[in-house]
C-alpha positions, -999 to 999 in steps of 0.1 A, spaced: 279 400 467 284 434 484 301 440 515 270 457 532 253 426 531 276 414 560 263 442 584 228 437 571 228 400 580 244 407 615 219 432 624 191 413 611 203 380 631 221 395 661 204 431 669 211 432 706 244 413 705 274 432 715 291 441 683 320 465 694 341 472 724 363 504 721 379 522 749 354 514 774 325 519 751 300 492 739 276 490 711 250 465 699 248 454 661 215 475 660 231 506 674 263 500 650 241 496 621 222 529 629 257 550 633 266 535 599 234 547 584 237 581 600 273 583 586 262 571 550 233 599 551 258 626 560 283 616 530 252 618 507 246 652 520 282 663 513 276 653 477 297 620 481 281 595 456 290 561 439 326 557 429 338 589 450 367 584 473 366 589 512 401 588 530 405 576 564 435 587 585 431 570 617 442 547 643 421 516 656 390 528 666 351 521 664 349 551 638 371 532 615 345 503 615 318 527 610 331 546 582 345 514 565 308 504 562 293 538 558 315 545 528 307 511 511 269 514 517 265 543 492 289 527 467 317 551 476 354 537 478 376 538 510 411 549 510 428 542 542 461 558 548 491 546 566 492 568 598 530 569 599 533 585 566 547 621 561 525 652 553 537 651 518 531 613 513 496 619 527 488 648 503 502 627 474 475 598 483 449 623 488 455 640 455 462 607 435 430 589 449 409 621 440 394 617 477 366 641 484 362 636 523 389 630 550 381 613 583 409 620 606 419 615 644 428 650 659 464 631 666 470 638 629 463 674 627 501 680 627 502 661 594 470 676 580 477 715 587 508 717 565 492 702 535 458 721 535 466 740 504 477 710 485 445 689 493 419 716 479 402 683 465 391 676 501 358 691 505 352 681 541 375 670 570 356 650 598 377 650 631 366 623 653 378 634 687 378 668 707 404 695 710 401 704 673 397 742 665 382 746 630 404 765 609 381 763 577 345 757 568 355 720 558 367 712 593 339 693 611 333 673 642 325 637 635 299 630 664 283 662 657 277 651 619 264 617 629 239 634 653 224 653 621 224 621 602 192 599 594 193 567 613 174 552 585 194 531 560 199 553 528 182 547 495 197 516 478 227 525 455 232 502 425 263 483 436 278 452 419 304 428 429 327 443 402 326 478 418 358 489 437 353 490 474 388 500 486 420 515 473 450 504 496 481 523 489 513 503 494 539 518 516 560 533 488 592 516 499 602 509 462 592 543 449 559 557 440 530 544 462 505 521 442 470 523 448 458 486 450 420 483 439 399 456 455 364 451 445 332 442 465 336 407 452 373 404 461 368 413 498 335 394 501 349 362 486 380 366 510 356 370 539 339 341 531 369 321 527 382 330 561 349 321 577 352 285 561 388 281 567 390 294 604 355 283 612 344 318 624 310 319 644 291 344 664 309 331 695 341 345 683 357 377 697 381 393 677 407 420 689 418 446 664 455 450 673 473 452 638 463 485 621 429 487 605 445 506 575 464 473 567 448 442 556 467 420 581 435 432 602 410 451 581 397 418 564 382 408 598 358 440 596 338 422 571 342 385 582 337 389 619 305 412 612 290 386 589 291 359 613 279 381 643 311 379 662 323 408 685 349 435 677 372 449 701 397 475 694 430 487 709 442 522 696 478 510 691 500 480 701 512 478 733 522 443 747 507 445 782 476 462 769 470 436 745 476 408 771 452 425 795 426 429 771 427 393 757 419 383 797 394 409 803 373 406 768 377 368 765 395 372 732 389 341 710 414 348 681 432 375 660 460 381 634 490 398 647 523 408 629 550 385 638 570 416 655 540 420 678 537 382 688 575 382 695 573 410 719 541 397 737 560 363 743 590 380 755 570 407 775 578 406 815 540 406 819 532 375 795 527 352 829 502 374 844 471 368 825 447 341 816 446 331 781 420 302 779 396 319 759 420 319 730 413 292 704 438 304 677 463 328 669 471 338 635 504 354 623 509 375 590 521 402 573 558 391 572 577 358 578 579 343 613 608 323 628 600 288 640 615 296 674 590 323 677 561 299 668 573 275 694 570 302 721 536 313 708 523 278 712 541 271 746 528 304 759 492 308 750 483 271 747 460 274 717 461 267 680 484 285 658 480 293 622 507 311 600 493 332 572 506 346 539 491 372 516 494 404 500 476 436 498 467 427 460 450 396 472 426 407 499 451 394 517 454 356 524 470 334 499 480 307 522 473 292 558 495 267 577 461 247 587 471 210 594 456 185 572 437 157 593 464 131 589 491 156 598 474 162 633 485 127 640 521 135 638 542 141 673 539 178 685 574 183 672 566 176 638 531 193 637 551 224 648 572 221 617 541 225 593 526 252 614 556 270 608 554 268 573 538 296 552 511 272 545 489 256 520 468 276 494 437 295 507 403 284 497 397 314 473 430 311 454 448 290 430 486 290 438 517 277 419 555 281 427 573 285 392 609 288 381 622 314 355 608 293 327 573 293 343 575 257 349 561 244 385 592 235 407 598 203 422 580 195 457 614 186 473 617 216 496 649 225 478 642 240 444 631 276 447 605 295 426 582 325 425 547 323 439 520 331 414 483 333 421 450 340 405 413 337 419 384 358 428 405 374 457 431 388 435 429 426 424 424 437 389 454 462 392 466 494 405 448 528 406 457 548 373 489 527 366 480 505 339 518 496 331 523 486 366 492 463 365 506 445 332 540 441 348 524 425 380 494 405 364 506 383 334 483 357 315 458 360 345 483 352 370 495 378 398 535 375 402 539 383 439 578 385 439 580 362 468 604 330 465 595 298 480 600 261 481 572 234 485 569 202 501 550 170 490 518 180 509 515 211 489 526 236 518 549 262 507 575 280 528 587 316 517 626 320 516 626 355 507 616 383 486 633 386 454 648 419 463 659 404 498 679 375 486 716 381 490 743 371 465 774 366 481 804 349 463 782 334 438 758 317 463 722 327 472 716 335 508 678 338 520 677 363 546 648 346 564 667 315 569 694 334 587 671 352 608 654 320 618 688 309 634 694 344 649 660 341 667 672 310 684 699 328 702 687 332 739 700 368 739 684 381 706 648 400 710 646 410 673 668 408 642 670 414 603 696 401 579 705 423 548 731 421 521 758 451 523 786 458 499 817 439 500 846 442 477 857 407 479 822 388 480 800 414 462 776 413 488 783 404 527 754 387 549 751 414 580 728 408 610 713 437 627 703 427 663 682 441 693 691 423 726 666 412 752 667 436 783 694 426 807 710 401 781 747 402 768 763 391 736 793 396 714 796 398 677 820 369 677 794 348 699 766 353 676 785 347 643 797 314 659 762 305 670 750 310 635 778 289 621 768 260 644 735 259 626 740 268 591 765 268 563 794 291 571 787 312 540 753 319 552 764 330 584 767 367 591 799 382 585 793 411 607 766 420 634 753 456 643 735 460 677 707 486 677 681 496 703 653 493 679 647 482 643 628 505 619 593 494 612 565 502 586 532 518 596 519 482 600 543 472 624 566 450 603 605 454 602 615 476 574 646 460 559 648 484 530 655 513 553 684 493 568 695 482 536 695 515 522 717 530 549 745 507 540 745 510 504 741 548 505 774 550 522 790 526 494 775 545 467 790 577 481 824 560 483 820 547 448 811 577 430 
């Protein structure tokens, strides 16, 4: 299977059905398919062929969906870029991926202009909006280019499921960014799995809120199209805008980053809108506190599914969908299962193993590393064979995520290996402490990191954002934590800040926080 089959199916079965809603503009599947064809024809006219790379630097927009499909249709490879990266980081990705064309929103001209000399391999830059003054012959206007393209489908390119469809670069928070290669088989297998697991149909209306350059949302490009559903796009996350759009467009489901959901349920506008169209909300991209899950279910009155995955796995590895007999449990018990990381996704085989490679006990106490294999798992990293060999051993991808498992086969991630705090010889999992902090009525957001401590080696520190109009003291919060977890797990210190640092996808960036504390310590030591 290849990705373009999904749009062919939708345009054949649902030609006049609404496909895309973006910024007040609407397109049917027939119109969408025609625009995709025009873009593919233009790429071919630029000399882009099979296995060539086309980069995308863009917020959520109909153009993002068009180029995703247009690139795949001629056997070329998409390279989505995190819009929050610096010019130097963007230049590295464009050079490393050997991209030939860049599709960019005018808002990012300030990132592109400083690196023009470094990206000589980019033959064309297509700007999707107005206000761009062409500085070079390679600067072109996206819509003008599309008008010149042939609306007929381009001649068929020999593409197989093993061909690379996309290269997603990791955020680079642990060093050199790595390009994760995903094949047509990886992505189509995952799309079919989501259709089966979440029961997607042509009645579904999906809102793209999480960024399309990130797989927390990008997978829906293919799955929603395949069933003939409707794509609704918002340019960037704003709680009020999302809440309004759910009511106006009768959204049925979406996948949001936990920080987004937390801000939505705590928004002063949350009670103003009708959410009756929602049938399920999914959360993914980072762990979520059970207290936030409770608020989500209480506020939106729809089903909730916790998801877990990686860029390397297209992305889903687990879903917290309840087994039929678990649905007969009291609501409070059901919520416990919905708040877990989940049971393995239909398209993957998953184990949790100890340091010897043995599967852990299903007692929710023994901790091990999640390892996976299956048709949704990457074959490796672009031009990094050594990194590939480190991560994929004997056919199993080692995720670096530490988890426990229950008797039903549901896993719960307790931490990343790198986020685990070793204090006084005891392991403390930052997510466990964060879950308690989220229960505090004054806390809006939090992150827990290990900081240097002469006595304990590492000490637990909570970094907290308070809700507007709420107050709390360091002593109050530490006391609250000690009432709910073992004293050695409770933060020894609390820092109050106005906003937590985030990655481009909207996740809280713990590494940035941790580095701040350790850099000061390293200077002191040296």
